[in-house]
N, C-alpha and C positions, 0 to 999 in steps of 0.2 A: 255434289257437295264440294265446296271450295276448299282447297288446300290451305291450311294456316301456316304462315311463316313467322319466324321470330328473327328480329334483328340481333346483331352481336350484343348490343346493350341489353336487350330484353332477355337473351339467354344468360348473359353474365348475371343479371339480377335474379333470374330463376334459380341459378345455382349458387348465388352469393359468392361469386368469384370476380376477379378483374377481367375486363374485356381484353386486356393485354395477354392474359393466360390463353384465351381463345385464339388470339392471333398467333401466339407461340405454338399452340397445338396444330394450327393449320399448316404452318411451315414445317413442322416435324412429322406431319401425317397422323397425328393423334386426334382424339375427339370425334364428335359426330360428323357425318357428311354435311357438306354445305354447298350452296349455289352462289355463283357470282352473277347477279342480275343487274345489268345497266350500271356496272361499277360498284354495286352494293353487295355486301356479303349477307346472305340470309340462310336460315336453317329451317328446313321443313319440320313441323312439329312431330310428324310421324318418325322422322329420323332421330330427333332428340329423344323421343320416348323409347325407341329401339335401343339407342345407346345407353340410356338409363337402365333399361332391363338387362342389357348385356353386363353392365357394371355390377348389378345386383347379383347376377349369377356368378360372376367372377369372385365377388366377395364371399358368397356362400361356399363356393368350391375351395377357396383359400382357407376359410374357417374350418372346413371339414378335414383338410390336409393337416392343419396345425393341431387339431384335436387328436389325430391318429399318431402324432409324433410323441 
């Protein structure tokens, strides 16, 4: 099965954010893992989905901490 890749523009559209946000995240070490292939930045779909799942768990943990306060 072939690995699916998203361009910076496709990922920005998926998350409804600016592609500049993704650029800023790359320079600060935030956001999902990425690849630089022949001068292009691409994101493997599996890395994007893993990052999304990680954020969901982080949000759930934060909500449970706030409820206990």
